N, CA, C and O of each residue as an XYZ file, in Angstrom:
288
protein
N      -7.549    158.547     45.907
C      -8.652    159.063     45.439
C      -9.646    159.830     46.657
O     -10.334    159.091     47.361
N      -9.692    161.242     46.863
C      -9.993    162.082     47.929
C     -11.579    162.324     47.411
O     -11.439    162.633     46.228
N     -12.586    162.331     47.629
C     -13.925    162.900     47.037
C     -14.441    163.501     48.027
O     -14.583    162.760     48.999
N     -14.835    164.720     48.196
C     -15.691    165.146     49.348
C     -17.162    164.613     49.358
O     -17.678    164.085     48.373
N     -17.630    164.749     50.252
C     -19.207    163.835     50.216
C     -20.238    164.868     49.625
O     -20.190    166.071     49.883
N     -21.078    164.341     48.891
C     -22.202    164.938     48.262
C     -23.028    165.700     49.386
O     -22.847    165.321     50.543
N     -24.003    166.838     49.129
C     -24.829    167.506     50.118
C     -25.685    166.034     50.523
O     -25.801    165.461     51.607
N     -26.111    165.770     49.435
C     -27.409    164.556     50.031
C     -26.517    163.294     51.128
O     -26.937    162.827     52.187
N     -25.323    163.022     50.494
C     -24.798    162.157     51.593
C     -24.690    162.557     52.938
O     -24.976    161.912     53.947
N     -24.140    163.962     52.809
C     -23.787    164.475     54.269
C     -25.217    164.674     55.271
O     -25.122    164.624     56.497
N     -26.348    164.871     54.670
C     -27.580    165.069     54.720
C     -28.064    163.403     55.790
O     -28.544    163.230     56.910
N     -27.639    162.556     54.755
C     -28.045    161.149     55.084
C     -27.362    160.966     56.548
O     -27.997    160.596     57.536
N     -25.993    161.274     56.546
C     -24.888    161.184     57.712
C     -25.638    161.741     58.909
O     -25.529    161.144     59.980
N     -26.377    162.812     58.825
C     -26.681    163.663     59.834
C     -27.872    163.208     60.286
O     -27.972    163.093     61.508
N     -28.988    162.862     59.475
C     -30.386    161.724     59.944
C     -30.140    160.602     60.490
O     -31.033    160.042     61.127
N     -28.575    159.894     60.326
C     -28.514    158.822     61.293
C     -28.085    158.895     62.201
O     -28.289    157.966     62.983
N     -27.281    159.983     62.610
C     -26.694    159.940     63.759
C     -27.761    160.717     64.886
O     -28.360    161.750     64.587
N     -27.878    160.099     66.109
C     -28.335    160.969     67.153
C     -28.041    162.289     67.313
O     -26.927    162.529     66.849
N     -28.678    163.419     67.865
C     -27.866    164.784     68.350
C     -26.910    164.819     69.365
O     -26.167    165.778     69.575
N     -26.925    163.875     69.933
C     -26.550    163.972     71.041
C     -25.332    163.358     71.029
O     -24.471    163.499     71.897
N     -25.232    162.501     69.800
C     -24.219    161.677     69.497
C     -23.124    162.457     68.487
O     -22.088    162.039     67.971
N     -23.615    163.421     68.439
C     -22.541    164.115     67.178
C     -21.290    165.106     67.868
O     -21.295    165.484     69.040
N     -20.476    165.353     67.091
C     -19.018    165.905     67.241
C     -19.393    166.688     68.601
O     -19.063    166.288     69.717
N     -20.180    167.942     68.327
C     -20.298    169.208     69.456
C     -20.367    168.707     70.779
O     -19.415    168.782     71.555
N     -21.820    168.030     71.160
C     -21.837    167.681     72.401
C     -20.591    166.542     72.936
O     -20.277    166.806     74.097
N     -20.197    165.936     72.647
C     -19.679    164.454     72.759
C     -18.030    165.052     72.822
O     -17.224    164.339     73.420
N     -17.629    166.110     72.322
C     -16.524    166.845     72.387
C     -16.345    167.344     73.979
O     -15.420    167.205     74.779
N     -17.587    167.955     74.064
C     -17.809    168.628     75.453
C     -17.802    167.746     76.847
O     -17.452    168.025     77.994
N     -18.232    166.807     76.364
C     -18.226    165.533     77.447
C     -16.768    164.692     77.329
O     -16.235    164.325     78.376
N     -16.432    164.534     76.639
C     -14.492    164.255     76.743
C     -13.800    165.519     77.382
O     -13.013    165.283     78.299
N     -13.979    166.729     77.040
C     -12.990    167.761     77.543
C     -13.306    167.734     79.279
O     -12.403    167.737     80.116
N     -15.184    167.698     79.694
C     -15.172    167.676     80.891
C     -14.863    166.216     81.657
O     -14.878    166.195     82.887
N     -14.638    165.243     81.048
C     -13.944    164.033     81.728
C     -12.367    164.173     81.752
O     -11.771    163.626     82.680
N     -11.607    164.917     80.730
C     -10.238    165.553     81.050
C     -10.257    166.225     82.683
O      -9.551    165.940     83.651
N     -11.313    167.173     82.544
C     -11.066    168.433     83.724
C     -11.059    167.733     84.769
O     -10.264    168.042     85.656
N     -11.924    166.623     84.942
C     -12.576    166.098     86.154
C     -11.443    165.220     86.253
O     -10.960    165.282     87.384
N     -10.911    164.519     85.582
C      -9.565    164.164     85.811
C      -8.102    164.643     86.177
O      -7.137    163.993     86.579
N      -8.221    165.728     85.961
C      -7.001    167.000     86.189
C      -7.561    167.459     87.988
O      -7.034    167.213     89.073
N      -8.665    168.107     87.673
C      -9.063    167.941     89.200
C      -9.015    167.025     90.084
O      -9.044    167.432     91.245
N      -8.943    165.797     89.906
C      -8.910    164.870     90.786
C      -7.519    164.514     91.084
O      -7.262    163.801     92.054
N      -6.659    164.943     90.351
C      -5.280    164.658     90.195
C      -4.716    165.742     91.116
O      -3.669    165.472     91.705
N      -5.241    166.844     91.295
C      -4.868    168.252     91.768
C      -5.341    168.337     93.125
O      -4.714    169.030     93.926
N      -6.484    167.645     93.513
C      -6.926    167.670     94.867
C      -6.245    167.225     95.939
O      -5.537    166.281     95.589
N      -6.119    167.495     97.205
C      -5.334    166.868     98.422
C      -5.953    166.310     99.386
O      -5.289    166.175    100.414
N      -7.481    165.774     99.402
C      -8.120    165.719    100.344
C      -8.353    163.906    100.340
O      -8.217    163.347    101.427
N      -8.728    162.975     98.999
C      -8.939    161.865     98.955
C      -8.202    161.247     98.255
O      -8.320    161.507     97.058
N      -7.155    160.199     98.635
C      -6.413    159.370     97.868
C      -6.810    158.718     96.914
O      -6.080    158.370     95.986
N      -8.499    158.359     97.046
C      -9.097    157.202     96.039
C      -9.088    157.948     94.507
O      -8.950    157.514     93.364
N      -9.295    159.221     95.055
C      -9.761    160.041     93.825
C      -8.252    160.448     92.746
O      -8.187    160.496     91.517
N      -7.388    160.644     93.582
C      -5.875    161.158     93.546
C      -5.451    159.699     92.602
O      -4.856    159.955     91.556
N      -5.680    158.383     92.860
C      -5.425    157.118     92.325
C      -6.443    156.768     91.084
O      -6.019    156.065     90.167
N      -7.638    157.210     91.066
C      -8.437    157.112     89.672
C      -8.024    158.389     88.497
O      -8.326    158.361     87.304
N      -7.358    159.336     89.111
C      -7.134    160.386     88.376
C      -6.799    160.153     86.991
O      -7.536    160.468     86.056
N      -5.306    159.412     86.837
C      -4.398    159.284     85.555
C      -5.505    158.609     85.013
O      -5.945    159.301     84.095
N      -6.247    157.443     85.172
C      -7.237    156.560     84.161
C      -8.217    157.456     83.783
O      -8.473    157.382     82.581
N      -8.945    158.394     84.487
C      -9.747    159.438     84.259
C      -9.317    160.308     83.147
O     -10.120    160.590     82.259
N      -8.303    160.681     83.135
C      -7.554    161.834     82.271
C      -7.272    160.944     81.063
O      -7.489    161.449     79.961
N      -6.794    159.621     81.117
C      -6.406    159.099     80.016
C      -7.544    158.655     79.038
O      -7.379    158.699     77.819
N      -8.759    158.205     79.645
C     -10.257    157.758     79.109
C     -10.736    158.984     78.440
O     -11.355    158.876     77.381
N     -10.433    160.503     79.129
C     -11.223    161.546     78.210
C     -10.321    161.627     77.064
O     -10.802    161.817     75.947
N      -8.960    161.492     77.239
C      -8.297    161.572     76.175
C      -8.558    160.801     74.938
O      -8.446    161.182     73.773
N      -8.877    159.798     75.339
C      -9.100    158.427     74.146
C     -10.804    158.912     73.609
O     -11.143    158.789     72.432
N     -11.382    159.251     74.274
C     -12.818    159.505     74.195
C     -12.820    160.709     73.068
O     -13.526    160.709     72.059
N     -11.960    161.648     73.416
C     -11.793    162.946     72.647
C     -11.212    162.398     71.162
O     -11.682    162.766     70.086
N     -10.129    161.473     71.311
C      -9.650    161.418     69.786
C     -10.705    160.165     68.998
O     -10.472    159.793     67.848
N     -11.502    159.786     69.564
C     -12.309    158.901     69.214
C     -13.601    159.725     68.712
O     -13.987    159.600     67.550
N     -14.234    160.544     69.597
C     -15.135    161.586     69.296
C     -14.950    162.487     67.858
O     -15.813    162.701     67.006
N     -13.592    162.919     67.879
C     -13.159    163.584     66.878
C     -13.257    163.628     65.509
O     -13.037    164.563     64.738
N     -13.730    162.138     65.235
C     -13.902    161.443     63.864
C     -15.447    161.689     63.509
O     -15.833    161.591     62.345
N     -16.447    162.064     64.724
C     -17.769    161.993     64.389
C     -18.431    163.147     63.684
O     -18.075    164.294     63.954
N     -19.351    162.917     62.819
C     -19.875    164.018     62.168
C     -20.397    165.124     63.096
O     -21.008    165.098     64.164
N     -20.002    165.963     62.418
C     -20.649    167.454     62.861
C     -21.891    167.597     63.287
O     -22.313    168.712     63.597
């Protein structure tokens, strides 16, 4: 039984979530973390950045998967 939320329910969900915690801004944060991880992986200067690059990219990807379920 798949029912779409009523307009009043959608408004209630929007009021409960802070503006900075909604999908749009948080997806940008996740994309920024993924981009930072890729830049860390491709830079030739610091081995410490390269060492943490995979975990940074992985964390950004996981964050994006979670955030994509947030309300708009």
